[in-house]
N, C-alpha and C positions, 0 to 999 in steps of 0.2 A: 474382594472389594475392588471397585474401579479406581483407576489412577486419577490424580488431580492434574488438570492441564492448565497451562498458562493461557492468558488471553491470546497471545501470539499464536500458540499452537491451535487454538480453536479457530482463529481467523484463517490460518493457513489451511486447515482441513476444509473449511467451508468454501474457500476460494481457489483450491488447487486446480479445478477444472477450468477456471477462467483465464483468459489470456487477452492481451491487447491486440487489436487488429493492426495491420501495417499503417493504416491512416491514423489511428489513435497514437501509435508510437511516434510517428512523424510530428503530430500535433504536440505531443508531450515534449519532444526534443525542441520544437520551435518555441514553446513557452519557456523552457529552461534557457535557451539561447537569448530570448528576449529579456529575461530577468538578469542574466549575466551581463548583457550589453548595457542595460539601464544602470546596473551597479557599477560597472567600469566607468561609464560616462560620468556618473555622479561623483565617483572618486576623483576623476580628473578635474572636474569643475570645482570640487571642494579642496583641491590641492593635495590630496592624499596619495596620488600617484601621478606619474608624468605622462605627457602626450606620447612620448616614445614607447612607454610600457603599453599604452592603449594600442598604438600602432602594431607593436609586436604581437599582442594578443589577437588582434584582427587578422594578422598574417597567419598566426597559428590556426585560428578557426577556419580561415580560407583553405588552408592546406589539409585539414582533417575532416572537413565536411563536404559532402557532395553538392549540397544546394548553395545557392548564392546567399551569403550572409550579409552582404552590404545593406540591403534594405532594412534589415533588423537594426543594425547599428545606426543607420541614418535616421530611422524613426526614433531611436532612443535619444539621439542628439537633438532632434527637432522637439521632442517632448521636454527637453531640458531648457529650451528657450523660454525666457521670462520677459513678458511684454514690458514690464516696468523696470527691468534691471539691466545689468551690463551683460550683453550677449556677445562680446568680443571673442571669447574663447570658444563657445559652441559654433559660432559662424566660421571661425578659423579652422575648427575641426572638420566641418563639412567641406571647406575649400581645400585644406591641406591634405587630409587623408583620402578623401574621395574625389577630389578634383571637380566639385560641383560649382555651378554658377549660382551664387547666393545673392546676386544683386537685388532680385525681387524681394527676397526674405529681408534683407537689410533695409530696403526701402520701406517695407511694411512696418518694421520695428521702429524706424525713425518717424514714420507718419503717425504711428500710435502715440509715441512720446509727445510729438507736437500737438496732436489732437487732445491729449490728456491735459497738457499745460493750458491750451486755449480754453478747454471746457472749465477747468478750475478757475482761471482768471475771469471768465464770463460769469460764472456762478458767484464768485467772491464779489464782483462788481454789483450784481443784482442784490445780494444780501446787504452790502454797504448802502446801496440806494434805498432799500426798504427800511433799514435802520434809521437812516437820516429822514426819510419822508414820514415814517410812522411814529418814530420815537425821538426825533430831533437829536439823534446820536450820530456824530460824524467826526471827521478829522483824520489826520494821517496815522494816528495811533490805533484806529479801529481796524482790527484784523479778524475777519470771519474765520471760524473754526469749521472747515469743510468736512472734517471727520464726524461732526455731530449733526450735519445737515442731511436729512433723509433724501432730499432731491439730488444733492450732489453725489451721495453714495449710489443712488439708483442710476443716475446718468453715467457715473464712472464705471459701474458694473456693466451696464448695457454697452458702453464703448469698448470695454475690455472683451466682452463676449463677442462682439462684432469683429474686432480685430483678431481675436483668437481663432475664429472660424476662417478668416482670410489667411492667417498664418499657417494653419493646418493644411488648407488647400494649396498654398504656395509650397509647403514642404512636400506634399504629395506629387508635385510637378517638378521637383528639382531634377536637373539634368546636368551631365558633365559639361565642363567649360568647353567652348569651341574657341580654340586658340587662333 
């Protein structure tokens, strides 16, 4: 009678002749490094680990890997930037750890916030004017709910998409500070 084999044994038998090419191994290592970098950056931003621990891990990875790991960590930090949020920590990581000139990135983040406020104020003004003109509803207590206004949502989404593309392009062009 034949022996009963586990699923793992069957898979190992079927794939024993397969191996990864050097390019595939490098790509797999790159994906693993990217996941690790995103995880570490996320922990720092969430306050679950310190900037010093991130710095030490980057130094460890620099010492143990032959390829330049900085672009992977820089991309992970750039991906953590939030157009509508507080980006003080990610920007300081880019500057403090990698010595990058982040003026353009900071300017884009500020420009987005200003544009979003202006857009919201303009749309709220339009809604108030329409309420007053069409329904005779007005006064200082009238506050439009922009979260329920389809046009405000679309304009806000379009603005965010536009600035997100600019931000990604700016991150791709980050260069070391020239002192």
